[in-house]
N, C-alpha and C positions, 0 to 999 in steps of 0.2 A: 362880395368879400368884406370881411369883417375886422377892421383893425382897432386895437385898444392897446394902449401902452402900460408900463407899469404903474402901480397906483401910490407905492411908497418909495422913499429913498433909504438904502441900506445904511447909509452914513448916520441918518437921523433915527433909525427906527430903534426902538428901546428893546434889544434882545436880552433874553435871558438863558440860564444855562438850559432849560428845557424847551427853549424854543423851537418851533416846527416850521415847515417849510411854507405854510400859508402866510407866515409873517414876512416873507421874503417879497421882494419886488418881483413882477413877472410881465410876461409878454402873453398878449393873445391876439394873434394875426392868424386869421382862419382863410383859407381859399379852397374852391370847389376843384376837384381832381380833373374836371372837363375844361378848365381854363387852360390856354396856351401856356407854354414855359416861359415864353417872354413876361408873363406877368409875374413870375417868381422873382425874375431879376430886377423887375421895376420896384416890387417891394422892399427887396434889400437894399436897392440904391436910395428909395425915400428913407428908410431907417437904417442909418449906418452901424446903429449898435445892435440892430434886431440878431437874435442868436439862430433863430429857425423860424419856420412856419407850418402850422397845423393844417394838416390835408383832411378836406370832408368830400364825402359823397352824399349828395342830397342831406347837407346839413348833419351826417352822422361822421364821426371821427374815423379815419381809414390809417392814418400815419403821421410821419414828421418828416420835413426836409430840413437839414440844419444849413447855415449859411457855407461852413466849410466844406461840407460834401457836395452841394450844389455846385459852389465854384470851382471845386476840385475836379468834378466830374464834366463841367461845362468847358472847361479849358483844354480838354483832350481833343485831339484831332477829329474833325467832323461833328463832334457833339452840338456844337452851336447850331449848326445848319439843320441837324437832324431832329433836334427836340425843341428848338426855339418856338415853332408856331403848330406844334402838334400837342396834344392834351397832356397835362402833368402825369397823368396815370402811366402813361407810356414811358415816361421818364423814370418815375418811381419804381418800375419793375425792374430796372438796371440796378439799383440801390440794395434791395433787400437788406435795410439798415438793422443793426440791433438797437432797439431803443429802451433805456432806462426809464422804468416809471415807478412813480412813488404816490400814495395817497398823501393827501396835503397835512396830515395830522403826524405825519413822520418827522422824528426829531433831526434837526440839521447835522448834529455829531453823528448820527446813524447813517443819514444819507451820504455825508461827505465819505465815510469810512466805505461804505458799499459801491460809491462811485470810483474811488481810487483803487478798489479792487478788480476793476474792469480791464480788460484788454487795451493796451496803449493806443489802439486807433481808435476806440469809441470811448476813452475815459474822460475826454475834455468835451464830449458832446453836450448840447442842453438837457436839461431835466426835465422830463415830462411829469407833470404833476395833475393828478385827478381829483377834483373838487368832489365835495359830497353831494353835490347836485348832479354828477355824473360829467361835467364840462372838464374841459382839458386846458392846460395853460403850460406855459415855458418859463423854466428859471434860468438864467445864464449861468453856466458852471464857474466863472469868475465871482458871480454875486454870492455862490453857494461858498466858495474858499473866504470871501471879504466876511461873510456872515461867521464862518468857521474862526477866523481870526479874532473877530470880536469875542466870540465866546470864549476863546483863548486868553484873551486878556482878562475878562470877566472872572475867569476861573483863578487866574494867578493873583488877581486883587482879593478874591474871596479867600483863598489858602493863606495870604498874608494876613489877613484879619483873623482866620482862624488860628495861625501859630501865636498872634497875640492875645488870644482868649485861651487860656491854658486850661480852663473847667468846661470847655466845650465838650460834649459828647463824643466818645471815641468812635462811635458809629458813624456819625455825620464827619467827621474829619478822615475816616477811613474812605467814604463815598468820594468824597472830595479828592482826596489822593488818586483814586482809581480813575476819576474822571479826566483830571491833568495828565496822568500817565497815559491814556488812551488818546488825548489831545496830542501830545508829544510823539506818540509813535505814529499817528495819522500824518503829522507834520512831516516827519521823516518819509513816510511812504509816500506823501504828495511830492517832496524833494526828488526822490528816487524816482517816481513815476514820471514826473516830467524830464528828468534826465534821460532816462531809457527810452521814453516815446520821442523826445525831440531828436536823440542821436541816431536811433534806429529808422525814424522816418525821413530826416533831414540828410544823413550822411551815408546810411547802409544802401540805398538804393543808387546812388551816384558813384559810390565806391565799387558795387558789384559792376555796374555799367562799365567803369575804367579798368576793372580787373578782367573782365570778360573781353573786352577788345584789345588789351595788352597783348593776350596771347597770339592774338592774328596779329598784331602790329610788330611783335617780336618774329613771327615766322614770315612775314610780307617782307621787312627788312632784310632779313638775312637773306631770302630768296634775290632780292635786288643786288644786294653785295655780291653774292655768288655769281650773278649774272654779269656784274661788272668784272669781277675776276676773269670771268670766261673770255669777256671780249678783250681784256688785257692781254690773254695767252694768245688768242686768235689773231689780234691786231696790235703786235708789240709796239709798233711806231704810229701813233695817232698823229692827226694833222695839228698844226699850230694852234688852232683855235681849241682843240679839245685839250693839248697841254697846259694852255694858259687857264682854262676852266677848271683843271685838274689842281694847278697850283693855288688857285684863288680859294677853292673850297677845301684845301687841304685834305685829300682823298684819304691819304693813308692815315691820318690821325681820326678822320670821320668814321673810316670803316672799323678802326678799333674802338672808338669812344661811343659809337651809337649803340652797339649791344649793351655796354655797360650800363649806359645811360637808362635804357629800358629796362635793364634788370635790377637798376635801383628804383625804380618807378614801381616795378612788381613788388619788391620787398617793402616799400613804403605803403602800398594799398594793403599787404597782408598784415602789416603792423596796425593799421586802423582797424581792420577786420577783429585782430587780436583785441584790441581795447574794447570794440562794441561788445564782444562775446564775453568779455571779462565784466563789463558793467551788467549784461544780463546775468551771468552766473552770481554776481554778488546780490542783486536785488531780488531774484526769484520770486516776483511779485505774484506769479501764478502758482506758487508752490507753499500753500498754506498747511498741508498734511505732512506727515512724518515720512521719510524716504530715505535711502541708503544713499550716500553721496560721499564723495572725496573731501575730506578734510582741508587737505593740502590745496586742491583748488581752490576752495572759498578763501584761505589766507592768501594765496596769490592774487585772486582777483580783489581783494581790499587793498592790498599794497599796491597794485596798478592805479586804483582809484585815488589812493593818498600819495602817488608818486611827485605830485608837484609841491607838496609839503615837505619831502624828504631832502629837498635841495634849500639849505640855509643860505639866503640871499646876503645877510649881514657879514658873514666871514667868507663867502665863496666856497663853501664844502659842503657835501652832502653826508647825510646821516646814513652810516653804514647799516646794511642789514644783513645780518647772519643766518642762514638757516641751516638747521640740520633736523632734516625729517627722517623720523622712522619709518619702517616698511610695515604697514598693516592694512587690513582691508578697508572696505567702504564702511562707514558709520551710520548708523539709523539715527537720524536726527531731524528737526524742523530747521532746514537748510538757512533759510530767510532770518530767522531769529538768531542762530548761531553765529551767521555772518554778522549780524548788527553787534554781537559781543565782541568779535574781532576788530570791528570798526570801531567801537567805544574804547576798547584798551588800547589799541595801536594809535588812536588818535592822542590818547592821554599820555602816551609815552613821548608820542612827538612834541606835545605841549612841555612836558617835563624837561626835555633835552633842549628845546628853545628858550626856556627860562634859564637853565643853566648856562647856556652859551651867552645870552644877554648879559648876565650878571659877571661872567668872566671877562679877562682880557683875552684877546684873540691868539696872543703867544701862549695862553695857558689851555687851550682846548683843542691842541693838535690831535689829542688821542680820545677825544670825547665825540659824542654823536653817534652811538651804537646801540640797536635793538638786537636781540638776540632772539630766535624763535626756535625753540625744541620741541619735537614730539616722540612718544614712543608709545608702547603698548605693554601693559603689565601682565604678569601671569594669570590674574584673573579677569582678563578681557577689559580692562579699563583704559581709555585712551588719555594720555597726560599731554596736555599742550602748555608749554611755559613760554611766557613772553616778558623778557626783562629789559630795563633799561639802565643807562649810566648817568640818570639825571641827577638832581639834587636829594632825592629820596623823599621820604615822608616822616615826620617826628613821631615818636612811639605814642605819645598821647593823642595823635588823631587817628592811628590806624584802626581802632576799634570803631570808628564811625565811619568807615569809607564806604560801608554799603547800605548807610541810612539814607532815606527818600531826603532830597533837598540839602545834603550836605555836601559842600565842595570847598576844597582848597584854593580854587582860581579866584582871580581878582571878580569884583562886582561886574556884571554884564558879560562875562565870558563864558561862565558855566552855569548849568540849571542844577546841578546836583543829582541828576537822574541818570546818567550814563553806567555807573557801575551798579546802582541800585536796580535799575533794568536788568543788566547783564546777569546779576544775582539770580533774580527773578528766574530768567530763562533757563540758566545752567541748573541751580537745584531744584525750582519747582517744575519746569517743564522737561527736563531731561533727566531729574534724578541724580544729579552730579554734585560736584563740590567746586567752589570758587574761593581761593585765599589769596592772600596779599602777604609778601615777605619783602620789607624795605629796611634799609639803613640809610639812615640820615647821613646825606652828603656824599654817599657812594651809588645809590640806585634803588630801584624797585622792581621786583618780580611778581607777576600774576600767574597763577596756576590754575589751570582748567582741568578738571576731570570729569568726564563722562563715560559711561558704558557703550560699548561696540553696539549693542542692541538694547533698545528701551523695553522697560517691562510694559505688558499689555495693561 
């Protein structure tokens, strides 16, 4: 066995916008597949931060086992007894893992983007890096995200410097804008990926277990209650001890309330399943190509994700959502990108209403806090989506700059100025549509999205 830890510290490394994977700290822990499985556990115990171990056969690379996959598999029934003393190669046959590998000259930004596009169950596995000499090493996924965050900060600082230098070449400024936009999109994808993967893995399986067993629990309880009723019919005069027990447990109330209790549990599990499905429909991380989707499904999924923000705790009232959906077929679009547009616009509407509620006295806001979503289909096959709010509105002098990159009306530290800019690019450049804003100061704002039912080839 050969063990060699990371040679650098990511917090102290001098990263650049073009930095590659070879500049990141790495792990090189190798083990021969003929060794017993106990040796894997020993190595992971010796190095608590070790993300994975590289497997060799006669010093030739054959695969990799991550810490998470190893302990997840070994925690299953009988796995410890079966594989602890047997060769590692037998255990590895049960994994059949999908391993993401990069050359060490891959840029950190590109590696992060490719990693976040993986299925949730493998998105956070260690990154396998092949050196120019043909050897392999591992980079912890969290170190990759840490480096990506540092590059994000470097890009932001560089952009601020560029803005101060008005005579900087337009081509260079455009490249930096593109780089920053890509980083922002990667950041959102990372957040969505973590959210979907975490909920799907940690909640979906136990919820399915509960939902599956509830069906039998309802059936069994009903059978037992029916049996009790049959006993009461056949033996209407039970002994004194039985009468006392019936009184103590309040049998009549129990017989009525138990089915209701189980039914409410069944409704609760279905609600959780609906939320998980809405998260998946919203993110659509595995759908980068255009396809026909239900626009209303995307809007509803976005509203479910924003549900907690629709309750204004300062005045104890919820923001009212009014939906007036038209009847039209599925629309050909890039679903994940279009859902991002809905998220940006609805989040801005909520921010605007919250600002209006904070600035006004509670007695003056009884009829405020309203977002209207209206959709319809035009005669020339154009889908119109109108999202309006009754917030403070936008001054006319600022409306012309709403879709400019880095322009925001929000306080410092609250907005990046990229939400509407990215939304404009998605609607206009990606879908060949139109995005316009109609706002009256002190009355409200309406964003109008227009896209064709079918994209041009």
